[in-house]
N, C-alpha and C positions, 0 to 999 in steps of 0.2 A: 606497386610503387615504384614510383618513377624512376631511371634511370640516368646516369650521368655516365656521355665515356670520352674522353681528350683524347687527342693527336697531334702529330704534330713538331711535338719536340725532339729537341736534342741540342749535340753540339758544335758554338758557331762560333765566328770573331765577333770578335771586334768591331762596330760598324756596321753587321751583317743582319741578315732579317733573314722571318722565321713567320710563320702564322700555325695560331694553333685554332684550334679544329674544338669544341665540344658536339656530339652528341647525341640529342634526347630526348629519352621514349617513354611511354606509361604512364605521361599527363600531357594536358592540353600544354605545348613551350607556351604556345601563341601568343597563353591567359597571363605571361609571368615575367616581372623585372626579372628579370637575368643578369652572372654578373664575373667577376674575373677574380680571383687572389692570389698574392702567392705568398710563401712562408719559403723565405731562405736557411741553413742553419743556423739555427742562433737566434734568431730572427719570429719573430710572433705574424702571422697571418696576415696580412694583408691588403684590406679593398689596393688595383689594379683600377676594373673600371668597373660602370654600372652601364645600362640600354638600356630604355627604357621598351614597354609592353610595344610598340609600330614599331624601332628602330631606329624611332625620329632625334630621337632629344639620349645627348651620352656622356659622360660625369668622367671626368680622368682624375687619381696622383700625380698632383704635383710630377713626382718624379716621374711622370711615364708624357706624359704630359706634350703634345708634339710629337711622337715618334714613335707615341701606340694607336693606333684606329679602333673598340669594338662592332659588332656589326650583326648583323640578324638574317638567317633566313625562316619567314618561319612555314613555308611551303615546304620547307629541309628536317624540318630542326633539325638547326644548328648554328647552334652560337658560335663563332671568329675574334680571334684575337688576334690583328696585325702586327708584328710587333718587330721595330725599323730602326736605322744608325741605335743597333741595342750594344750593350758596356757590360764591364764583367762584373759592376752591383747589379743586372737586371737576370744575373744565375739566382738560382731560386724554381720547388715544384710551382704549378699556375694550376691551382682547380678554375671551375664553375660550378658557377652557386646556383640556386634555385632559389631565389626571394620570394619566401610567400609558403612552401611549397616544404622549404629545410633541405632540399636535395642535396648532394652534391657530389662529383668525380671525384674515379681515380683518382684524380693528381699527374700531372704530363712535366719527367722533368726537362728543365732547358739549362743548358750550360755554359755563356759568355768566355771567351776564352783565349789565348792568343796561344 
């Protein structure tokens, strides 16, 4: 059974930076498209970014385009999300997800506040 474990969340001021990581195990990470989702209180879970198997294509929600970067290291089985110019509306629990295996991580809280 595969497992995804996120880390890197925390409290940051508006305009700040965070890098989230998602460590994968128990499956062939390099075979699957990966995705970051987020869910703010009272909202539905939404897709933030998607990355191709090789890491050479990425897609972003309009709300994060130009500020967030998704990447992956297939040798280390790690998915990343670099978040720049953070805004209060980015506050949410962030989850990594394996497309095709329907694996979810436990989530990591990101809070953007002054």
